[in-house]
Each structure stands twice: as structure tokens, then as C-alpha cells.
All heavy atoms as an XYZ file, in Angstrom:
778
protein
N      32.037    -20.994     64.745
C      32.393    -22.172     65.421
C      31.234    -23.156     65.182
O      30.049    -22.721     65.194
C      32.682    -22.019     66.812
C      34.099    -21.958     67.186
S      34.397    -22.191     68.862
C      35.914    -21.475     68.813
N      31.565    -24.412     64.930
C      30.443    -25.342     64.695
C      29.726    -25.750     65.914
O      28.558    -26.032     65.883
C      31.030    -26.589     63.973
O      31.905    -27.222     64.920
N      30.339    -25.687     67.020
C      29.732    -26.147     68.250
C      30.025    -25.229     69.282
O      31.040    -24.520     69.266
C      30.110    -27.590     68.559
C      29.946    -28.598     67.547
C      30.475    -30.004     68.079
O      30.037    -30.402     69.142
O      31.265    -30.536     67.386
N      29.107    -25.139     70.306
C      29.342    -24.277     71.436
C      30.496    -25.001     72.346
O      30.422    -26.339     72.438
C      28.153    -24.120     72.228
O      28.358    -23.807     73.476
N      31.382    -24.206     72.985
C      32.352    -24.797     73.795
C      31.721    -25.531     74.919
O      32.174    -26.661     75.286
C      33.318    -23.697     74.365
C      34.174    -23.147     73.222
C      33.935    -24.121     75.504
C      35.428    -23.799     73.183
N      30.614    -25.110     75.320
C      29.954    -25.917     76.445
C      29.589    -27.361     76.171
O      29.308    -28.132     76.928
C      28.843    -25.117     77.112
C      27.626    -24.825     76.133
C      26.594    -24.033     76.856
C      25.494    -23.610     75.908
N      24.858    -24.463     75.086
N      29.383    -27.594     74.751
C      28.945    -28.910     74.407
C      30.071    -29.888     74.138
O      29.939    -31.078     73.798
C      28.164    -28.805     73.013
C      26.977    -27.959     73.120
O      26.280    -28.006     74.262
O      26.467    -27.372     72.212
N      31.315    -29.356     74.214
C      32.568    -30.167     74.070
C      32.996    -30.649     75.463
O      33.062    -29.745     76.349
C      33.516    -29.420     73.275
C      33.217    -28.718     72.030
C      34.309    -28.070     71.227
C      32.657    -29.863     70.959
N      33.742    -31.740     75.352
C      34.454    -32.276     76.627
C      35.764    -31.368     76.763
O      36.140    -30.841     75.780
C      34.815    -33.743     76.477
O      35.932    -33.906     75.605
N      36.239    -31.340     78.007
C      37.468    -30.694     78.331
C      38.582    -31.108     77.389
O      39.364    -30.350     76.802
C      37.780    -30.780     79.644
C      39.096    -29.947     80.082
C      39.275    -30.011     81.560
C      40.521    -29.126     81.889
N      40.774    -29.026     83.276
N      38.782    -32.437     77.256
C      39.754    -33.022     76.448
C      39.596    -32.594     74.974
O      40.594    -32.236     74.213
C      39.707    -34.588     76.629
C      40.808    -35.258     75.887
C      40.745    -36.823     75.990
O      39.758    -37.307     76.472
O      41.630    -37.511     75.619
N      38.429    -32.620     74.469
C      38.081    -32.214     73.064
C      38.530    -30.720     72.861
O      39.180    -30.309     71.913
C      36.594    -32.392     72.805
C      36.184    -32.450     71.364
C      34.689    -32.826     71.237
O      34.081    -33.293     72.280
O      34.222    -32.658     70.100
N      38.192    -29.902     73.815
C      38.519    -28.417     73.767
C      40.090    -28.318     73.792
O      40.653    -27.531     72.947
C      37.988    -27.628     74.950
C      38.516    -26.212     74.980
C      36.331    -27.615     74.688
N      40.872    -29.039     74.623
C      42.246    -28.954     74.683
C      42.795    -29.320     73.397
O      43.710    -28.647     72.939
C      42.679    -29.849     75.868
C      42.434    -29.309     77.191
O      42.127    -28.153     77.316
N      42.410    -30.242     78.218
N      42.384    -30.404     72.793
C      42.904    -30.793     71.428
C      42.626    -29.732     70.397
O      43.467    -29.494     69.542
C      42.479    -32.206     71.035
C      43.066    -33.339     71.877
N      44.442    -33.598     72.045
C      42.523    -34.107     72.676
C      44.628    -34.518     72.749
N      43.471    -35.030     73.217
N      41.402    -29.201     70.371
C      41.069    -28.146     69.309
C      41.976    -26.981     69.498
O      42.493    -26.478     68.512
C      39.648    -27.765     69.533
C      38.579    -28.793     69.065
S      38.603    -29.133     67.302
C      38.155    -27.467     66.624
N      42.175    -26.538     70.739
C      43.030    -25.349     70.968
C      44.401    -25.641     70.562
O      45.148    -24.810     70.044
C      42.903    -24.840     72.500
C      41.491    -24.356     72.843
C      41.062    -23.252     71.909
O      41.798    -22.317     71.551
O      39.802    -23.278     71.526
N      44.959    -26.780     71.018
C      46.289    -27.139     70.546
C      46.446    -27.294     69.019
O      47.516    -26.714     68.483
C      46.768    -28.441     71.289
C      48.195    -28.820     71.360
C      49.150    -27.635     71.769
C      48.429    -30.129     72.094
N      45.431    -27.851     68.437
C      45.415    -27.999     67.025
C      45.545    -26.586     66.339
O      46.269    -26.236     65.357
N      44.778    -25.685     66.864
C      44.714    -24.188     66.285
C      46.060    -23.574     66.516
O      46.532    -22.857     65.687
C      43.542    -23.455     66.890
C      42.255    -23.957     66.449
C      41.097    -23.164     67.226
C      39.768    -23.740     66.845
N      38.771    -23.046     67.603
N      46.781    -23.792     67.691
C      48.008    -23.266     68.018
C      49.009    -23.699     66.977
O      49.798    -22.969     66.404
C      48.294    -23.579     69.478
C      49.760    -23.105     69.752
C      50.094    -21.880     70.104
C      50.770    -24.176     69.665
C      51.389    -21.563     70.392
C      52.100    -23.794     70.033
C      52.369    -22.524     70.396
N      48.991    -24.992     66.751
C      50.054    -25.623     65.723
C      49.730    -25.024     64.436
O      50.663    -24.703     63.672
C      49.809    -27.113     65.789
C      50.461    -27.784     66.964
C      49.935    -28.851     67.592
C      51.798    -27.405     67.514
C      50.517    -29.559     68.685
C      52.411    -28.076     68.558
C      51.835    -29.125     69.086
O      52.339    -29.776     70.167
N      48.548    -25.012     63.946
C      48.143    -24.393     62.753
C      48.674    -23.052     62.537
O      49.244    -22.670     61.495
C      46.605    -24.470     62.489
C      46.234    -23.982     61.109
C      46.790    -24.466     59.984
C      45.277    -23.056     61.066
C      46.286    -24.066     58.685
C      44.838    -22.593     59.800
C      45.453    -23.031     58.589
N      48.398    -22.176     63.391
C      48.791    -20.691     63.394
C      50.430    -20.572     63.298
O      50.936    -19.601     62.975
C      48.239    -19.931     64.665
C      46.731    -19.816     64.531
C      46.176    -19.106     65.864
C      46.326    -18.935     63.319
N      51.062    -21.679     63.934
C      52.468    -21.588     63.945
C      53.085    -22.524     62.845
O      54.246    -22.817     62.932
C      52.906    -22.014     65.316
C      52.796    -20.950     66.430
O      53.515    -19.985     66.415
N      51.790    -21.142     67.160
N      52.342    -22.685     61.788
C      52.756    -23.526     60.631
C      53.298    -24.862     60.968
O      54.118    -25.436     60.237
C      53.732    -22.651     59.860
C      53.287    -21.324     59.385
O      52.122    -21.268     58.992
N      54.013    -20.335     59.521
N      52.748    -25.461     61.962
C      53.119    -26.778     62.347
C      51.982    -27.705     61.975
O      51.184    -28.215     62.868
C      53.396    -26.949     63.924
C      54.738    -26.158     64.249
C      55.015    -26.354     65.776
C      56.322    -25.516     66.131
N      57.419    -26.221     65.661
N      51.811    -27.936     60.674
C      50.515    -28.549     60.056
C      50.380    -29.935     60.447
O      49.284    -30.445     60.731
C      50.631    -28.412     58.591
C      50.607    -26.893     58.201
C      51.563    -26.475     57.221
C      49.701    -26.011     58.652
C      51.636    -25.132     56.893
C      49.859    -24.651     58.381
C      50.726    -24.122     57.391
O      50.742    -22.880     57.064
N      51.518    -30.767     60.436
C      51.318    -32.222     60.746
C      50.999    -32.360     62.227
O      50.061    -33.288     62.527
C      52.782    -32.890     60.604
C      53.174    -32.996     59.131
O      52.260    -32.867     58.232
O      54.365    -33.231     58.803
N      51.472    -31.502     63.147
C      51.033    -31.571     64.584
C      49.549    -31.144     64.683
O      48.847    -31.735     65.411
C      52.011    -30.733     65.352
C      53.417    -31.215     65.497
C      54.435    -30.588     64.520
O      53.951    -30.215     63.378
O      55.511    -30.651     64.625
N      49.228    -30.141     63.868
C      47.790    -29.706     64.020
C      46.864    -30.718     63.503
O      45.900    -31.026     64.211
C      47.686    -28.446     63.098
N      47.188    -31.476     62.416
C      46.235    -32.501     61.948
C      46.251    -33.607     63.058
O      45.123    -34.176     63.299
C      46.751    -33.002     60.540
C      45.993    -34.333     60.241
C      46.617    -31.960     59.502
N      47.271    -33.968     63.645
C      47.170    -34.988     64.626
C      46.252    -34.625     65.836
O      45.563    -35.439     66.305
C      48.675    -35.282     65.269
C      49.577    -36.023     64.193
C      50.941    -36.088     64.880
C      49.069    -37.310     63.993
N      46.296    -33.341     66.248
C      45.442    -32.923     67.229
C      43.926    -32.961     66.769
O      43.139    -33.290     67.551
C      45.923    -31.445     67.757
C      47.155    -31.366     68.494
C      47.178    -32.282     69.672
O      46.250    -32.376     70.430
O      48.286    -32.910     69.890
N      43.683    -32.496     65.474
C      42.340    -32.454     65.189
C      41.795    -33.811     64.975
O      40.755    -34.145     65.260
C      42.147    -31.611     63.858
C      42.390    -30.189     64.042
C      43.257    -29.501     63.230
C      41.770    -29.441     64.965
C      43.464    -28.133     63.402
C      41.969    -28.136     65.188
C      42.803    -27.491     64.418
N      42.677    -34.831     64.574
C      42.307    -36.284     64.446
C      41.956    -36.774     65.951
O      41.096    -37.669     66.176
C      43.326    -37.094     63.740
C      43.426    -36.918     62.278
C      44.342    -37.683     61.612
C      44.254    -37.405     60.072
N      45.232    -38.273     59.283
N      42.757    -36.390     66.820
C      42.314    -36.777     68.349
C      41.060    -36.310     68.733
O      40.276    -36.981     69.353
C      43.417    -36.208     69.242
C      44.781    -36.963     69.145
C      45.846    -36.320     70.109
C      47.231    -36.926     69.831
N      48.198    -36.253     70.681
N      40.728    -35.075     68.308
C      39.321    -34.585     68.617
C      38.247    -35.476     67.839
O      37.267    -35.944     68.519
C      39.102    -33.102     67.971
C      37.732    -32.638     68.043
C      40.013    -32.083     68.698
N      38.510    -35.869     66.694
C      37.612    -36.899     66.031
C      37.522    -38.220     66.513
O      36.499    -38.737     66.494
C      37.980    -36.857     64.453
C      37.710    -35.504     63.648
C      38.406    -35.599     62.342
C      36.398    -35.058     63.787
N      38.557    -38.549     67.258
C      38.521    -39.925     67.926
C      37.610    -39.763     69.057
O      36.843    -40.763     69.470
C      39.933    -40.284     68.393
C      40.767    -40.838     67.329
C      42.203    -41.069     67.807
O      42.496    -41.078     69.062
O      43.137    -41.133     67.019
N      37.568    -38.584     69.737
C      36.759    -38.308     70.852
C      35.341    -38.089     70.465
O      34.350    -38.606     71.056
C      37.219    -37.102     71.721
C      38.548    -37.367     72.331
C      36.252    -36.833     72.767
C      39.303    -36.128     72.721
N      35.197    -37.338     69.324
C      33.847    -36.917     68.826
C      33.880    -36.965     67.278
O      34.128    -35.893     66.808
C      33.419    -35.545     69.416
C      32.126    -35.139     68.931
O      31.439    -35.794     68.234
N      31.806    -33.933     69.197
N      33.464    -38.067     66.697
C      33.518    -38.051     65.202
C      32.516    -37.084     64.645
O      32.582    -36.920     63.381
C      33.099    -39.574     64.925
C      33.173    -40.302     66.249
C      33.148    -39.287     67.322
N      31.664    -36.530     65.251
C      30.684    -35.571     64.860
C      31.171    -34.105     64.975
O      30.332    -33.190     65.027
C      29.335    -35.748     65.413
N      32.416    -33.907     65.163
C      32.924    -32.563     65.320
C      33.238    -31.907     63.969
O      34.318    -32.083     63.435
C      34.114    -32.471     66.212
C      34.647    -31.106     66.657
O      34.734    -30.254     65.854
N      34.813    -30.901     67.908
N      32.274    -31.116     63.541
C      32.460    -30.515     62.162
C      33.625    -29.532     62.085
O      34.182    -29.578     61.110
C      31.122    -29.915     61.822
N      33.827    -28.760     63.171
C      34.983    -27.923     63.208
C      36.360    -28.516     63.033
O      37.221    -28.014     62.394
C      34.894    -27.060     64.441
C      35.942    -25.947     64.424
C      35.963    -25.104     65.681
O      35.110    -25.414     66.612
O      36.745    -24.160     65.771
N      36.494    -29.797     63.509
C      37.798    -30.481     63.334
C      38.007    -30.852     61.944
O      39.056    -30.623     61.390
C      37.763    -31.753     64.175
N      36.863    -31.320     61.247
C      37.016    -31.649     59.833
C      37.253    -30.400     59.069
O      38.188    -30.298     58.052
C      35.627    -32.192     59.252
C      35.567    -33.673     59.640
C      34.463    -33.978     60.417
C      36.415    -34.730     59.141
C      34.318    -35.446     60.916
C      36.165    -35.980     59.444
C      35.134    -36.417     60.289
O      35.055    -37.644     60.672
N      36.657    -29.228     59.316
C      36.949    -27.966     58.725
C      38.354    -27.546     58.800
O      39.021    -27.162     57.862
C      35.948    -26.941     59.275
C      36.244    -25.551     58.833
C      35.820    -25.077     57.531
C      36.994    -24.659     59.701
C      36.161    -23.815     57.129
C      37.283    -23.376     59.114
C      36.825    -23.003     57.925
O      37.279    -21.665     57.397
N      39.006    -27.670     59.988
C      40.238    -27.235     60.149
C      41.278    -28.150     59.512
O      42.260    -27.630     58.946
C      40.646    -27.142     61.739
C      39.981    -25.984     62.514
O      40.340    -24.789     62.086
N      39.248    -26.240     63.444
N      41.031    -29.451     59.406
C      41.892    -30.320     58.662
C      41.795    -29.891     57.166
O      42.740    -29.861     56.380
C      41.504    -31.750     58.797
C      41.794    -32.169     60.233
C      42.311    -32.625     57.821
C      41.294    -33.581     60.632
N      40.508    -29.573     56.705
C      40.370    -29.040     55.333
C      41.268    -27.793     55.077
O      41.880    -27.688     54.031
N      41.219    -26.862     56.003
C      42.043    -25.540     55.878
C      43.580    -25.992     55.647
O      44.335    -25.394     54.898
C      41.915    -24.674     57.086
C      40.647    -23.940     57.133
C      40.654    -23.064     58.445
C      40.437    -23.007     56.003
N      44.004    -26.903     56.559
C      45.310    -27.289     56.503
C      45.693    -27.855     55.135
O      46.673    -27.686     54.454
C      45.698    -28.267     57.632
C      45.715    -27.537     59.001
C      47.037    -28.878     57.413
C      45.581    -28.445     60.162
N      44.757    -28.793     54.638
C      44.955    -29.346     53.415
C      44.938    -28.356     52.260
O      45.865    -28.484     51.382
C      43.899    -30.488     53.155
C      44.201    -31.640     53.819
O      45.265    -32.159     54.114
N      42.990    -32.378     54.199
N      44.085    -27.404     52.383
C      44.031    -26.343     51.361
C      45.314    -25.515     51.364
O      45.841    -25.175     50.296
C      42.771    -25.381     51.687
C      42.669    -24.581     50.501
C      41.275    -23.668     50.734
O      40.459    -23.999     51.679
O      41.151    -22.687     50.102
N      45.800    -25.267     52.503
C      46.999    -24.470     52.692
C      48.286    -25.160     52.041
O      49.161    -24.683     51.606
C      47.331    -23.927     53.954
O      47.722    -25.041     54.826
N      48.220    -26.492     52.056
C      49.254    -27.400     51.544
C      48.991    -27.814     50.050
O      49.635    -28.559     49.463
N      48.015    -27.144     49.429
C      47.606    -27.400     48.042
C      47.153    -28.737     47.789
O      47.279    -29.272     46.652
C      48.733    -26.851     47.101
C      48.195    -26.446     45.763
O      47.148    -25.926     45.599
N      48.962    -26.738     44.761
N      46.620    -29.425     48.794
C      45.950    -30.712     48.693
C      44.455    -30.439     48.486
O      43.681    -30.702     49.527
C      46.266    -31.602     49.937
C      47.739    -31.834     50.206
C      47.995    -32.508     51.494
C      49.433    -32.738     51.684
N      49.634    -33.318     53.078
N      44.064    -30.002     47.373
C      42.671    -29.570     47.232
C      41.677    -30.607     47.259
O      40.544    -30.428     47.817
C      42.608    -28.826     45.937
C      43.569    -27.523     45.709
C      43.399    -26.758     44.524
C      43.529    -26.731     46.974
N      41.877    -31.820     46.730
C      40.932    -32.906     46.811
C      40.699    -33.357     48.235
O      39.567    -33.499     48.701
C      41.348    -34.124     46.073
C      41.332    -33.934     44.451
O      40.505    -33.063     44.074
O      42.004    -34.632     43.692
N      41.739    -33.416     49.067
C      41.605    -33.645     50.466
C      40.873    -32.658     51.091
O      40.080    -32.851     52.110
C      42.984    -34.004     51.067
C      43.653    -35.237     50.600
C      44.667    -34.931     49.411
O      44.424    -33.945     48.634
O      45.550    -35.743     49.171
N      41.142    -31.331     50.912
C      40.487    -30.258     51.455
C      38.961    -30.393     51.243
O      38.116    -30.176     52.116
C      41.104    -28.877     51.042
N      38.614    -30.521     50.049
C      37.211    -30.670     49.699
C      36.483    -31.845     50.445
O      35.501    -31.621     50.849
C      37.075    -30.846     48.128
C      37.287    -29.644     47.328
C      36.872    -29.821     45.848
C      37.764    -30.841     45.138
N      37.549    -30.919     43.720
N      37.166    -32.945     50.467
C      36.618    -34.034     51.212
C      36.376    -33.677     52.628
O      35.260    -34.036     53.270
C      37.556    -35.169     51.185
C      37.093    -36.482     51.868
C      38.097    -37.559     51.896
O      39.136    -37.520     51.009
O      37.985    -38.519     52.644
N      37.228    -32.928     53.334
C      37.091    -32.469     54.786
C      35.947    -31.556     54.774
O      35.214    -31.630     55.759
C      38.369    -31.969     55.333
C      39.439    -32.881     55.444
S      39.108    -34.245     56.653
C      39.025    -35.650     55.456
N      35.925    -30.564     53.901
C      34.758    -29.662     53.959
C      33.313    -30.292     53.714
O      32.347    -30.023     54.347
C      34.865    -28.528     52.874
C      36.137    -27.655     53.024
C      36.957    -27.184     51.916
C      36.619    -27.314     54.395
C      37.946    -26.382     52.239
C      37.758    -26.522     54.582
C      38.494    -26.126     53.477
O      39.530    -25.214     53.609
N      33.439    -31.337     52.824
C      32.092    -32.187     52.568
C      31.751    -32.839     53.911
O      30.575    -32.916     54.268
C      32.283    -33.169     51.487
C      32.021    -32.596     50.120
C      33.032    -32.682     49.150
C      30.746    -32.171     49.781
C      32.769    -32.212     47.898
C      30.520    -31.619     48.491
C      31.552    -31.730     47.502
N      32.776    -33.370     54.630
C      32.465    -34.143     55.812
C      31.875    -33.107     56.880
O      30.953    -33.427     57.652
C      33.706    -34.762     56.380
C      34.078    -36.085     55.610
C      35.324    -36.801     56.227
C      35.440    -38.130     55.415
N      36.553    -38.836     56.079
N      32.492    -31.993     56.988
C      32.023    -30.942     57.986
C      30.626    -30.584     57.617
O      29.746    -30.475     58.568
C      32.911    -29.724     57.965
N      30.303    -30.433     56.297
C      28.833    -30.035     55.920
C      27.916    -31.214     56.021
O      26.757    -31.019     56.288
C      28.897    -29.569     54.527
C      29.502    -28.166     54.320
C      29.992    -27.929     52.783
C      28.663    -27.086     54.804
N      28.352    -32.433     55.981
C      27.481    -33.604     56.252
C      26.970    -33.544     57.689
O      26.013    -34.174     57.929
C      28.115    -34.948     55.736
O      29.106    -35.247     56.671
N      27.844    -33.113     58.551
C      27.478    -33.021     60.003
C      26.749    -31.800     60.299
O      25.744    -31.910     61.054
C      28.920    -33.026     60.762
C      29.510    -34.444     60.677
C      28.500    -32.864     62.254
C      31.006    -34.459     61.174
N      27.039    -30.678     59.808
C      26.431    -29.423     60.018
C      26.167    -28.732     58.725
O      27.086    -28.006     58.182
C      27.337    -28.529     60.916
C      26.725    -27.330     61.447
C      27.603    -26.673     62.510
C      26.986    -25.617     63.229
N      26.409    -24.447     62.741
N      24.905    -28.952     58.182
C      24.675    -28.401     56.956
C      24.667    -26.891     56.634
O      24.976    -26.418     55.714
C      23.301    -28.822     56.420
C      23.098    -30.259     56.327
C      21.752    -30.734     55.997
O      20.764    -29.872     55.582
O      21.312    -31.868     56.057
N      24.499    -26.150     57.790
C      24.609    -24.704     57.749
C      25.886    -24.168     58.149
O      25.972    -22.941     58.647
C      23.457    -24.118     58.660
C      23.608    -24.501     60.093
O      24.385    -25.303     60.395
O      22.951    -23.780     60.963
N      27.002    -24.973     57.960
C      28.327    -24.460     58.280
C      28.804    -23.568     57.251
O      29.478    -24.030     56.293
C      29.192    -25.664     58.488
C      30.530    -25.446     59.226
C      31.153    -26.534     59.919
C      31.142    -24.209     59.385
C      32.279    -26.424     60.628
C      32.252    -24.010     60.113
C      32.817    -25.068     60.700
O      34.036    -24.931     61.479
N      28.594    -22.221     57.413
C      28.837    -21.299     56.273
C      30.266    -21.222     55.844
O      30.525    -21.189     54.718
C      28.260    -19.860     56.695
C      28.482    -18.834     55.608
C      27.934    -17.470     56.062
C      28.082    -16.361     55.043
N      28.898    -16.642     53.784
N      31.169    -21.132     56.827
C      32.579    -21.043     56.310
C      33.056    -22.325     55.612
O      33.756    -22.125     54.729
C      33.485    -20.744     57.517
O      33.335    -21.703     58.658
C      33.294    -19.396     58.066
N      32.574    -23.433     56.020
C      32.904    -24.595     55.314
C      32.415    -24.656     53.874
O      32.935    -25.034     52.947
C      32.511    -25.871     56.052
N      31.128    -24.152     53.851
C      30.457    -23.978     52.542
C      31.154    -23.080     51.593
O      31.470    -23.236     50.494
C      29.023    -23.624     52.619
C      28.245    -23.212     51.381
C      27.865    -24.437     50.581
N      27.125    -25.343     51.287
C      27.068    -26.684     50.999
N      27.739    -27.142     49.966
N      26.262    -27.530     51.750
N      31.613    -21.848     52.174
C      32.374    -20.853     51.448
C      33.706    -21.474     50.943
O      33.974    -21.197     49.738
C      32.538    -19.454     52.306
C      31.300    -18.920     52.560
O      30.311    -19.092     51.893
O      31.319    -18.067     53.395
N      34.383    -22.116     51.741
C      35.716    -22.564     51.322
C      35.517    -23.699     50.176
O      36.321    -23.688     49.323
C      36.434    -23.305     52.449
C      36.817    -22.386     53.659
C      37.650    -21.206     53.414
N      38.803    -21.446     52.611
C      39.543    -20.437     52.088
N      39.170    -19.195     52.250
N      40.563    -20.806     51.275
N      34.505    -24.520     50.394
C      34.183    -25.591     49.334
C      33.796    -24.904     48.113
O      34.305    -25.258     47.016
C      33.129    -26.440     49.890
C      32.745    -27.647     48.883
C      33.861    -28.498     48.590
C      31.600    -28.450     49.511
N      32.975    -23.984     48.097
C      32.502    -23.207     46.887
C      33.753    -22.643     46.263
O      33.896    -22.695     44.923
C      31.446    -22.159     47.201
C      30.133    -22.871     47.519
O      29.910    -24.042     47.246
N      29.212    -22.205     48.090
N      34.718    -22.016     47.005
C      35.762    -21.451     46.315
C      36.684    -22.454     45.637
O      37.149    -22.289     44.463
C      36.731    -20.816     47.478
C      37.967    -20.158     46.963
C      38.748    -19.585     48.221
C      40.116    -19.010     47.654
N      41.140    -20.001     47.756
N      36.805    -23.655     46.232
C      37.647    -24.677     45.708
C      37.023    -25.297     44.349
O      37.588    -25.423     43.371
C      37.916    -25.888     46.635
C      38.877    -25.545     47.771
C      39.033    -26.807     48.610
C      40.196    -25.088     47.256
N      35.728    -25.467     44.485
C      35.001    -25.812     43.237
C      35.141    -24.888     42.162
O      35.340    -25.207     41.036
C      33.518    -26.315     43.576
C      33.595    -27.503     44.549
C      32.740    -26.585     42.464
C      32.169    -27.753     45.086
N      34.937    -23.597     42.603
C      34.974    -22.472     41.463
C      36.367    -22.409     40.941
O      36.540    -22.213     39.734
N      37.430    -22.590     41.679
C      38.774    -22.663     41.156
C      38.857    -23.744     40.124
O      39.620    -23.463     39.163
C      39.799    -22.811     42.313
C      40.110    -21.668     43.200
C      40.992    -22.131     44.333
C      40.667    -20.558     42.469
N      38.412    -24.872     40.295
C      38.508    -25.989     39.381
C      37.815    -25.740     38.034
O      38.152    -26.143     36.971
C      37.929    -27.210     39.913
C      38.906    -27.839     40.965
C      38.383    -29.302     41.373
O      37.156    -29.557     41.126
O      39.124    -29.962     41.884
N      36.718    -24.920     38.158
C      35.945    -24.640     36.947
C      36.352    -23.455     36.036
O      35.834    -23.169     35.056
C      34.563    -24.385     37.286
C      33.807    -25.687     37.906
O      34.278    -26.826     37.553
N      32.830    -25.493     38.767
N      37.505    -22.798     36.535
C      37.960    -21.673     35.792
C      38.835    -22.180     34.591
O      39.451    -23.091     34.709
C      38.804    -20.879     36.696
C      37.952    -20.069     37.646
C      38.617    -19.110     38.607
O      39.951    -18.988     38.457
O      38.045    -18.453     39.364
């Protein structure tokens, strides 16, 4: 996780959890809306960008996914899972 739960507002946590629930249930549009609500509350939430990136990647929207991973990394440089996903996408393009 990019941030400790204690650093997030209750509203932010609720939207993150609802976004993850929707994502796990293949309700991608609803999930993106929830993660965007998180970003309205806290534009520096790297995990929300990362999750939108995952959704884009699962929908084969690779350019959009890379953009979201870059945004997550611009907020939190040591975000290992975002770096790993981004490297995988860049590697796929170079094959």
C-alpha cells in the first residue's frame, strides 16, 4: 500500500475500499469512479492512480495504464508494485 490507512480520511478509505470491491467484481467503470473520488479528496494518493492503472491494463488500455503508473511513481518514487507493472508494460512494447 502506498499510504498507511491512518494517514487517510475516513471518506478516502471508504472510496478506496469500494473501488477495490468493484474491481474484484469486474465492475471496472464503477471502480474507476470510486478511485477518481479518492483523487478528488487527495490528489496525492498514489494507490488510487495505481489501481486505475491496473483497471486500464486489464482492459488492454496500455497507454492509459502506463500514464497512471507514472503518476503513482511521481508521487511515491519507491512504489515497487507500480514500478514492476510499468516495467512489464514497457518490456511488452519492446518485444
